[in-house]
N, C-alpha and C positions, 0 to 999 in steps of 0.2 A: 504494500500500500504506500502511495506517495506521501512523504512526510508532511507536505504542505496541506493535504486534506485533513490529516489527523490533527494538525495544529488548529485548523479552522472548525473542527467538529468535535470538541471535547464534551459537549452536551447535546443529546438528541431528545426532543420533547414532542408530545402530541399537542395539537392545537385544535380547538373546536370553535368554528365560526357560527354555529347555530343555524345554518341555512339548509342543511341536508334534508331532503324531503322525507326520507324514511328513517330518521334517527330513532334509535332504540338502544336498549341496554346491550344487546349482543353486538351491535355495530360499534358502540363506544368501547366495549371490552376488546373487540377484535382490533380496533385502532390502537389501543394501548399495547396489545401483544405484538403487533407488527412494528410498532415504534421501538419496542425492545429488540426485535430482530434487526432493525436497521442499525441500532446502536451497536449490537454485536458485530454486524458486518463492518462497521467503521472503526471498531475498537474504541468506541466512545462511551462516556457515561450516560446513563438514562436519567433524564431530568423529570421533574414533576409536570404533569399535564396542566394546561391552562386554557382559558377560553376568551371569547370576545369581551367579556365583562371585566377581565383583568387588564390593567394598563400595561402595555408592552414593556414599559420601563421598570415595572415593579412586580413582575411575575416570577420572582425567584430565579432558580437555575434556568428555567425555560426561557427567560428573557434576559439572559446574560449578554455580554457584549457581542457585537456582530461576528467577531472572530471565534466565538465560543458556542455557537448554536446551529443546529440543523432541525427544522420543524417538519412534522408529519401532520398536515391539516386534514380535516374530515371532509373538506369540500374544495372546489375550485375557488381561487382567490381573485379578487379584483385588483387593479393597480393600486387603488387606495388601501386595500388590505395589505398588499405587499410593502408599500411605503411605510405604513404604521408598524409592521412587523420587521422592518429592515431586511426584507428579502430582495436581493439584487439580481440574482440569476438562478439557474436551475441547480447550482451547487449548494444552495441554501435551504432547499426544502424538497419534499416528495409531493408532486402534484403539478398544478398549472396556474398561470396568472393570465387573466384576460382584461382587455381595456374597458369592456362594458359587460354588465351581467348577462345580457342575452347571448353573448358569444359562447358562454359555457353551456347553453341549453340546446335542445333539439331545433329551435327555430332558426339557428344560424345555417342549418343544412340546406334550406330551400330559399328561393327568392320570393319576392312579393308579386302580387297580381299586377298586370298592367294598369297604370293609373291608380295605384294604391292610395287610399285616403289617409293612411297613417303609417309612419315607420319610426322606430326609435332613434334617438340621437346616436350617431356613430355608425349607423347601418351602411355597409359597403355593398352597393348594388353590383359592382363588378365581380364580387366573390361568387354570387349566384351564377353569373355567366361562366366563370372559370370552372365551376364544379357541376354544371348542368348534366354533363355526360357521365358523371361519377356517382350520382345519387338517383333515387327513384323519382318518377314524376310526382311533383308536389309543390305546395306553396306554404309560406308562413303568412299569418295575418295578425294584425294588431287592432282590429275593430270588427264588429259584427258584419258590416257591409262587405268588407274585404273577404271575410270568411265565407260569406254566401257566394261571392263571385268565384272564389277559389273552388268551392264545392261544385258549382255549376260547370266550370271548365273541366274539372277532373271526372265528373260523372259521365261525360261523353265517352270516356274510355274504359269505364268499369267501376267497381266498388271503390269507395273512399273511406279511408281510416282517419279519424280525428285523434290527435295526440296532444295532451297537455305537455308543456315544454320541459318540465323537470321530473316527470314520472320515471320511476325505476322499475325494471323488470316487468314491463307491460302494464303497470298501474297507470290509471288516468287515460285510457285509450278506449275507443269504440269504433266499430264499423257502422257507418251511418246507414240507416234503413230508408231514409227519405228526408224531405224537407222538414217535416214536423220533428223528426229526430234531431236534425241539426239545430233547429230552433230551441229545442229543450236543452241541448248541451250548451248552447251559447247563453241561454238564460241562467243556467246553473253556474257557468263560469263568471258571468257578469262583465259589463263593459269596462269597469275599472281594472279588473285583472287582465282583460284582453289588452288594454292599453299598456299595462305595465309588463306583462309576461309574454303575451302573444299566444298563438295556437298553431299547430301544424295540421294541414290537410294533405294527405298523401295517398298514392295509389295503394290499395290493399292487395297483398299477395297471398296466394294459397300454397300449401305444401312448401313453406319457405325453409331454406337452408341458410344458416348464418355462421360466418367465421368471425372470430375476434382476432385483430391484428394490432400489434403494439410495440412500443419501445419503452424500456425502463432504464433510467440513468440515475445512479446514486453516487455522486462524487466520482471517484476513479473507476467505478464499475458500470458496465453497460451491457444490455442484452436486448434482443428483439425476438418476437415470437408471433406465431399464428396458432389458432386452435379453435375449439368449439365449446359451447356451453351446454350443460345438461339441465333438464327440468326435473322437479320432484314435487310430491304432494306435501303441502304444509299441514299443520295440525287442524286446519279447517277443511281439508280436502281439495284445496285449490292448487293448480299448477303454478309453481314459482321457481325462481333460480335455484339450481341444485349443485352448482359447481362448474368448473372449467377444466378442460384438458388441453394443455399447451405443448407445443414443440418450441423450445427456447434455444437460441443460438447466442454464443458469446459475441459481443460486438454490435455493429450497426446493421441496418437493413441489408446491406450488401452481403454480410455473412449469413443472414437468414436465407437469402435467395440462393445461396450455394447449397443449401440442404435439399434433400429429396422431398418433393411435395406434389400433390395432385395438380392438375391443370386448374381446377376450381380454386384451390388454395393460392396458387400463384397469381391468378387473376384478382383475388381478394387483396393480396399483399400489394399488388400494383395500384389498385384503386385507393387503398388506404394511404400509401405513400404520396400519391398525387393530391389527395385531399389534404393531407398534412402540410404539404408544400404550399398549397393554395391558401390555407389559413394563415401561414406565416407571411405570405406576400400581401394578403388583404389587410391583415391586422399586425403590422410590424412590431408592435410592443408586446405581443403575445409571446410567452415562453413557457416551457413545461419540461419537467423531468420524467413525468409519467404520461404517456400518450397511448390511448386505446381507442380503436375504431371497430364498430360492428358493421360487417359487410354482408348483405343478404342477397339471395337469388331465389326466384320463384316465378310463378305464373299468375297473371291477373285473371279476372273472371272470364275474359274472352280468350284465354289460352296464350296470350302474348308473354314471352319471357322477359324478365327484367333482372338486372343486377346493380346494386348500388350501396353506398355508405348510408346506414340508417342513422347513426349517431356517433358522437365522440364522448370520451371520458378522460378528463385531465385531473383526476383526483384518485384517492384511495378507492379501490373497487373490489368486486368479488374475487377477481383473479390475482389480486396483489400479493396474497400469501404465496402463491405459486411463483410469481415473478421474483419476489425477494428471496424465496427459497432457492431458486435457480442461481441468482447472483451469489448467494452464500456457497453453493456447490462449486461454482466457478472459482471463487476466492480460495476454497479449500484445495482445489486441484487445478493448477495452472495448465495441465495438459488436456483438460476437459473442454470441448468446444460446443457440444450439443447435449441437451437433456430433455426429458419429458417431465413436466411439472403439472400438478393438478391441485385443485381445491375441491373439497366436498362439503356439502351442507345437508344434514339429515335431520328430519323432524321426528318427534315421537320418542319412544323409549330408546335410550342410548344403545347403539350397536357397537360391534367391535371396531376399534381403530387400529390400523397397522402400527406395529411396534416402532417403525422408523418415522411415523407421521409426526408433524408438528401441530399440536392441538391449539386452535385459535379461540375456540369457545366451546364450553360444555356445561350447560346449566339450564335453568328455567327462565326464559325471558318473560317479563310481565305481560308483554304484548303478543308474542308469537308462541309462547309455550316452550316445551322441551326442545332444545336444539343443540346439535353437535356440529362443529365446523373444524376442519383440519386441512393441512396441506401436505403433499408428498412430492418427492423429487426422485426420478429414476434415471439411471445412467447406463442402461443396458444397450445391447447392439441395435435395438429397434428405435432408439431415441430420435433419429432424424426422419423416420418414415411418416408419410401423410396419413391422415385419418378421414373417415367419412364425416360429414357435417351433421349437426343436430337439426331438428326440425321444430317449427313452431309458427308464430305469427310475427308481423312487423313489431319490433320493440318500440 
């Protein structure tokens, strides 16, 4: 490990900004465990967690001098957050920094309807032009009239899915059954929330297959990956996120593309890289040490095939335990170039956890009930082989 990084990262601490849509005990506890894993990776001390209510200058070890701190936030940060927390670049934290709040949500993926009546401050129209061929057909809207126009335009080509901008794991989404259905959703959202957060109207796909593609950089350690997500039944019988299976390569995207993968996986990696580059060009002040993109393919109601980026994640996510575990494996074995890394989330009575697994959470969450979360890393001969994709609906 480069000595300059150790000098700068003597304390690693979790930071909670209070904005994460699905915050719960298991997410907070997982954040704390992964913060400890980052500290171990960097050979640093683990500081006390702190949140947005703490003054950055008086938060104990976690708010030590800029040369003595690395933060693990629970959500994407704004430039204002970064300035207050003295985050200067991606070597200071795990996650992402955006110039405007909307850039961190699903609405940034799509452009506005022609002649849009409202758009947020900082909106880059040219970004939509740059990524139009990389995403599914769709629009973002920041008022009811624009949402109606977007729906009418999209319905000419098939079913339309409505998405709230910050929903996680399919929450806050619906396939519209008709105009009355749209009006009911718009009324439930409210004009104020539409102006502030927006809404996404997107082509609905059936039999969808989704890849996750990303890059993780923690100071002197870097890895890129592709993989799939799994679904599981929660304690209420609903299908929810159940974990991720990743192929992780040491280094940047060029190293990842040298691994063996299916044509579909390679196409997903290409789209994710192009989308990532376009974001950086359209919003130059954006920077991130954790970049994750979900790329889906499937058919619409008329049988037409589509492939595109669904959304981005520049924060601690469901696959982060696997990503950090892979970096620790690379740090332990300099000769290792590719690993398989997975996260697993199981609801209900605790089941067996592999001996070599890293347990991220195993308890009763007040909101979701009994839950076990763990991560594994494999280094066998099949580590670089592609896998089939998971299936579900537009996220």
